[in-house]
C-alpha positions in Angstrom: 112.8 86.3 125.0 110.8 88.4 122.6 110.8 92.3 123.0 109.1 94.6 121.2 110.2 98.4 120.7 107.8 101.1 120.2 108.4 105.1 121.1 106.8 108.6 120.5 103.3 108.1 121.3 102.4 111.9 122.3 99.5 111.1 124.1 97.2 113.8 123.8 98.3 115.1 120.9 95.9 117.4 118.5 96.4 118.8 115.0 95.7 122.2 115.4 92.4 122.1 117.5 91.6 118.4 116.3 91.6 115.3 118.8 93.2 112.5 118.2 92.3 110.6 121.2 90.4 108.1 118.8 93.5 107.2 116.5 95.6 106.7 119.9 93.1 104.4 121.5 92.9 102.2 118.0 96.7 101.7 118.5 96.9 101.2 121.7 94.2 98.3 121.0 96.3 96.9 118.3 99.1 96.8 120.7 97.6 95.0 123.1 96.5 92.2 120.4 99.9 92.2 119.3 101.7 91.7 122.5 99.4 88.4 122.7 99.8 87.5 118.7 103.7 87.9 118.8 104.0 86.4 122.5 106.0 89.1 123.6 107.9 89.1 126.8 109.1 92.5 127.0 107.6 95.9 125.7 110.1 98.8 125.6 109.0 102.5 125.1 111.3 104.9 124.4 110.0 108.4 125.1 107.3 110.8 124.7 104.9 108.9 126.1 102.7 112.1 126.1 102.7 115.0 124.2 103.0 117.9 127.3 104.3 117.6 130.5 100.8 118.5 131.9 98.9 115.5 130.3 94.9 115.5 130.1 93.1 113.1 132.2 91.9 111.3 128.9 95.5 111.1 128.0 96.5 109.6 131.7 93.3 107.2 131.3 94.4 105.8 128.2 98.1 105.5 129.8 97.1 103.7 132.7 94.5 101.6 131.1 97.1 100.4 128.7 99.1 99.3 131.5 96.4 97.2 133.2 95.8 95.5 129.8 98.9 94.6 129.6 98.8 92.2 132.3 96.0 90.3 131.0 99.0 89.6 128.3 101.8 87.2 128.1 104.2 90.3 128.5 106.2 90.0 131.5 108.0 93.4 131.8 107.6 97.2 130.7 109.9 99.8 130.5 109.6 103.0 129.9 111.8 106.1 129.6 111.1 109.7 129.5 111.2 111.9 126.6 111.9 115.7 125.9 108.2 116.1 125.8 107.2 114.2 128.9 107.5 115.6 132.4 110.1 113.7 134.5 107.8 114.2 137.8 104.7 113.5 136.0 106.1 110.4 134.5 107.9 109.1 137.9 105.1 109.5 140.6 103.7 105.9 140.2 107.3 104.6 139.5 107.4 102.8 143.0 103.8 101.5 142.7 104.2 100.1 139.1 107.5 98.5 140.0 105.3 95.6 141.5 103.7 95.2 138.4 106.7 94.8 136.8 106.5 98.4 134.9 109.9 100.4 135.0 109.3 103.9 134.7 113.1 106.0 134.3 111.3 109.5 133.6 114.9 110.9 134.0 118.3 110.2 135.0 118.5 109.2 138.5 120.7 110.1 141.3 122.0 106.4 141.4 123.5 105.4 137.8 122.8 101.9 138.1 119.2 102.4 138.8 118.7 102.8 134.9 119.8 99.2 134.5 117.3 96.9 134.7 117.2 93.0 135.0 114.7 90.7 133.1 115.0 87.4 135.0 113.2 84.0 134.1 111.4 81.9 136.8 114.5 80.6 138.4 115.5 84.5 139.0 118.4 84.1 136.4 119.2 86.9 134.0 117.9 86.4 130.7 117.8 90.3 129.6 119.2 93.6 130.7 118.1 97.0 129.6 120.0 100.2 130.1 117.4 102.2 130.1 118.6 105.9 129.1 115.8 108.8 129.1 116.2 111.7 127.5 119.8 113.4 128.5 119.1 116.8 129.7 121.9 119.7 129.6 122.5 119.5 133.1 122.7 115.2 133.0 125.5 115.3 130.6 127.9 118.5 131.1 128.5 121.2 133.3 128.2 124.8 131.6 131.3 126.6 130.5 131.1 130.1 130.1 132.9 131.8 127.3 132.4 128.6 125.1 131.8 128.8 121.2 128.6 127.3 119.7 130.9 124.4 118.2 132.8 124.0 121.6 129.4 123.4 123.2 128.4 120.9 120.5 131.3 118.9 120.6 131.1 118.9 124.9 127.2 118.0 124.3 128.1 115.1 122.0 131.1 113.8 123.9 128.5 114.1 127.0 126.3 111.9 125.7 128.8 109.2 124.3 130.4 109.2 127.8 127.0 108.5 129.7 126.3 105.7 127.6 130.2 104.2 127.6 129.5 104.2 131.5 127.7 101.1 131.4 130.3 99.1 129.7 131.9 98.4 133.8 128.2 97.5 134.9 127.1 95.2 132.3 130.6 93.3 130.7 129.8 90.4 133.7 126.4 89.6 131.6 128.1 90.2 128.7 130.3 87.4 129.7 127.5 85.3 130.8 125.7 85.2 127.5 122.7 87.8 128.6 121.9 90.1 126.0 121.9 93.9 126.9 119.4 96.6 125.0 120.1 100.4 125.7 117.5 103.1 125.1 117.5 106.5 124.2 115.8 109.4 123.3 117.9 111.4 121.1 118.8 112.9 117.8 121.4 110.4 116.0 123.5 112.0 113.2 122.2 111.5 109.7 118.3 110.7 110.8 115.7 112.1 109.0 113.0 114.1 110.4 109.5 115.6 109.9 107.6 118.8 111.0 106.3 117.4 114.0 109.5 117.0 116.1 110.3 119.7 118.1 114.0 121.1 118.3 115.6 119.7 121.4 118.9 121.7 123.1 120.8 118.3 123.8 121.1 115.4 121.4 119.8 118.1 118.5 122.9 119.9 118.7 125.1 116.6 119.6 123.6 114.4 116.9 125.5 111.5 118.1 126.4 108.8 115.4 126.0 105.1 115.5 129.6 104.3 116.1 129.6 106.1 119.3 127.2 103.6 121.2 129.2 100.8 123.0 129.7 97.9 120.7 128.9 95.8 124.0 125.0 96.8 123.0 122.8 94.1 121.3 120.2 96.6 120.3 119.6 100.4 121.0 116.4 101.3 121.1 115.8 105.2 120.1 113.2 107.2 120.4 112.2 111.1 119.5 112.4 111.1 115.4 109.0 109.9 114.1 109.9 108.2 111.1 111.3 104.8 111.6 114.9 104.4 110.0 118.2 102.7 110.7 121.2 104.5 112.1 124.4 104.5 109.7 123.3 101.3 108.1 123.6 99.7 111.7 121.0 97.6 112.1 120.9 96.9 115.5 120.3 100.8 116.3 117.2 102.1 114.9 114.2 104.2 115.3 110.7 102.6 115.1 109.3 105.8 115.0 105.9 107.1 116.1 102.5 104.5 116.0 100.7 107.5 114.6 101.2 110.1 111.8 101.8 113.3 113.9 101.8 115.7 111.2 100.7 116.2 107.6 104.8 115.9 106.8 104.4 112.0 107.7 101.8 111.3 105.5 103.9 108.8 103.2 105.4 107.3 106.2 105.2 103.6 107.1 104.5 103.2 110.8 105.5 100.6 112.7 107.1 98.9 115.9 110.1 96.5 116.2 110.3 93.1 117.2 113.5 91.1 118.7 113.9 87.6 119.5 116.9 86.4 121.5 118.3 83.0 121.6 120.8 83.1 124.7 123.1 86.3 123.4 122.3 86.1 119.9 119.8 88.3 118.2 118.0 85.5 116.1 115.1 87.9 114.5 114.7 91.3 113.7 110.9 92.0 112.2 109.3 95.6 111.5 105.6 94.9 112.0 103.7 97.5 110.3 100.7 99.8 112.7 97.5 100.0 110.6 96.5 103.1 109.3 93.7 104.4 111.2 93.2 108.0 109.9 94.9 109.1 106.5 96.7 112.5 106.6 96.8 113.9 103.1 98.6 116.8 101.8 97.6 118.4 98.2 99.6 121.5 97.1 99.4 123.7 94.3 97.4 126.8 92.7 94.0 126.9 93.3 92.8 125.2 89.9 95.6 122.5 90.8 94.6 121.7 94.5 90.7 121.7 93.1 91.4 119.4 90.5 93.2 117.1 92.9 90.6 117.4 95.6 88.1 116.2 92.9 90.1 113.3 92.2 90.5 111.9 96.3 89.2 108.4 96.6 88.4 106.7 99.7 91.4 105.4 101.6 89.5 102.6 103.5 90.5 103.9 107.0 88.5 103.3 110.4 88.3 107.3 110.6 87.3 109.7 108.2 90.8 111.6 106.3 92.0 115.1 106.9 93.2 116.7 104.1 95.8 119.7 104.0 95.6 122.1 101.3 98.5 124.3 100.6 97.1 126.9 98.1 99.7 129.1 96.2 98.0 132.4 95.3 99.5 135.9 94.9 96.8 137.5 97.2 94.8 136.4 100.0 91.8 134.2 99.2 88.8 135.2 101.3 86.5 132.5 101.2 89.1 129.6 100.5 87.7 127.2 102.9 84.1 127.3 102.0 85.4 126.9 98.2 87.0 123.6 99.0 84.2 122.4 101.8 82.0 122.5 98.7 84.0 120.4 96.5 84.4 117.6 99.0 80.6 118.2 100.0 79.9 114.6 98.8 83.1 113.0 100.0 81.9 111.7 103.1 85.4 109.7 103.8 86.8 113.4 104.3 86.0 114.7 107.6 88.2 118.1 107.8 89.9 120.7 105.3 93.2 122.1 106.4 93.2 125.0 104.2 97.1 126.7 104.1 97.5 129.9 101.9 101.2 130.0 100.2 101.8 133.9 99.4 103.6 133.7 96.0 105.3 136.9 95.5 107.0 138.3 92.7 110.6 138.0 92.4 112.6 141.6 93.6 115.9 142.7 92.4 118.4 143.6 95.3 117.8 147.1 94.9 114.3 147.2 95.4 114.9 145.0 98.5 117.2 147.4 99.9 114.7 150.3 99.0 112.3 148.8 100.8 114.2 147.8 104.1 115.4 151.1 104.5 112.1 153.1 104.0 110.6 150.9 106.8 112.7 151.9 109.6 111.5 155.7 108.6 107.8 154.7 109.2 105.5 155.1 112.3 103.5 152.1 113.2 100.3 153.3 111.5 102.0 153.3 108.6 103.7 150.0 108.2 99.9 148.8 109.2 98.7 150.2 106.9 101.6 148.7 104.3 100.9 145.2 105.5 97.0 145.5 105.1 97.8 146.9 101.6 100.4 143.9 101.1 98.2 141.3 102.4 94.6 142.4 101.1 95.5 144.3 97.8 91.6 144.8 96.5 90.0 144.7 99.9 88.6 147.8 102.2 90.4 147.2 105.6 88.6 149.9 107.5 87.4 148.0 110.3 91.1 146.5 110.8 92.5 150.1 110.8 89.9 151.1 113.5 90.6 147.8 115.2 94.5 149.0 115.2 93.7 152.5 116.3 91.5 151.4 119.3 94.4 149.1 120.7 97.2 151.7 119.8 95.2 154.1 122.3 94.9 151.5 124.9 98.4 151.4 124.9 99.3 154.8 124.8 97.0 155.3 127.9 98.8 152.3 129.5 101.8 153.8 129.0 103.4 151.0 126.7 103.2 152.6 123.5 105.3 155.5 122.1 
């Protein structure tokens, strides 16, 4: 029995206004080839299939197109859980139909707890594997609100609620364990000690709870986690891990090694666990420093040799706003055809102030009218620029607000 664990596809994801469709499709094509080459029996996708609860038509086409192509491989079962980015109703909508094709969808915690337990059987109908398909646990799934509780009490209650949800499976899986059937659990949560990147949005359950590896029942042979985009093992427990996202979803993931995890069981024993690297289809590069430093670094960039041209985030540390920064950067890369786009960022470097100066500024700010605050802000951001046009626009907006009765 061979199982592949992947997660956090985020189909439909953009980087600012730049589409990631081509990169996602390249990954899905590679995954189909991998299912065949690795002779995978079961595919587990641990949440965040889509980037939003209302996916685009293109994202839907990629998703359903992939599921259709899986049937041309040796993969017998597909198990998909909902993540915090996914809409439960959107994922569950084709649930009954897809079950006929051995695609099991658990978008949210079902009314019947045992509906999360999925058997994978051999040709004779004998169970070979059991998956406790736990989706992203929302507040209502694991606890009742308690009036007047402190932040610490709420965190403790959430943490306990998540642990209790997993421990409820024990009575249902014990017979499988006794008969030598391996049991895998899924999860889409924030585990204690995990390392995040900029692209994970804060979640209200799991992020607070920070469940430790020792809080998952020992009856689970493997715990397939999603939500964190960096692949990692939890609390040095090799059988509890995040596989990470298949493509870098932000510039903070530029150095991450993207992967899927492949497990092999012989009876109840896990005989191998392999991390299989996902090819890089587009290199995301981050450069940081003052203007002269980033200019020098840009000039030294070499072709990464990926399928699609690189995107480069340039963080320029500057005491004042550089109006034509993007134009300057584009001139530098004009002959570097392997770079498709520059993402310029200006990081304001402010001179250090002592406490007295900071206090005086904060106190005097409360005595200023809106126009004075706006003028001070303009002077701070554009110290050497004429901002008459900005002031004219401000006055026009202010006047309209006054006419609408929204200003004072």
